[in-house]
C-alpha positions, 0 to 999 in steps of 0.5 A, spaced: 780 121 291 778 116 298 777 110 294 784 111 291 787 111 298 784 107 301 785 101 295 793 104 296 793 102 302 790 095 301 795 094 296 801 095 300 798 092 307 796 085 302 803 083 302 804 083 310 798 079 311 801 073 311 807 075 315 802 075 321 804 068 326 800 065 331 802 065 338 805 058 337 810 059 331 812 065 335 814 061 341 817 055 336 822 061 333 824 064 339 826 057 342 829 056 336 832 063 336 834 062 344 837 055 342 843 058 337 843 064 341 846 059 347 850 055 343 854 061 340 855 063 347 857 057 350 862 056 344 864 063 346 865 062 353 869 055 351 874 060 346 875 065 351 878 059 356 882 056 350 885 063 349 886 064 357 889 057 357 894 059 351 896 065 355 897 061 361 901 057 357 905 061 352 906 068 357 911 070 352 906 070 347 900 074 351 900 080 346 901 076 339 894 071 342 890 077 344 892 081 337 890 074 334 884 073 337 882 080 336 884 080 328 880 073 328 873 076 331 873 081 325 874 076 320 868 072 324 864 078 324 865 079 316 864 072 315 858 071 318 855 078 315 857 075 308 855 067 310 848 069 312 846 075 307 841 070 304 837 069 311 837 077 312 831 080 314 828 073 314 825 069 321 831 065 320 837 071 321 838 070 328 838 063 328 843 063 322 847 069 324 848 065 331 850 058 328 855 061 324 858 065 330 858 058 334 862 055 328 867 059 328 868 060 335 869 053 335 874 053 330 878 058 333 878 055 340 880 048 337 886 052 333 888 055 340 888 048 343 893 045 339 897 051 341 897 048 348 900 042 346 
């Protein structure tokens, strides 16, 4: 019985044996993730700036601008979830979601920038 239990435990752990990373690999993955997180944060800040400019230039459209931004945020969230489905639960997941967010925020920012002209 003890041998059978040991066998099953070994079988269950074998797939995870290769998942162990060296300290260098963990550090590299962390740097990559931080790079994309920063890119997403910077893009979101740029978007927020463009929204504020649009509200300032078109105060009578403030509620429409705010509602559009809320809708757009929901769309971005769903779009990025769908876009990265293949990288879910992988090392690339954080980088992929943040790259998608950054690109979508910049796209929205360009739209609001066009409203200002």
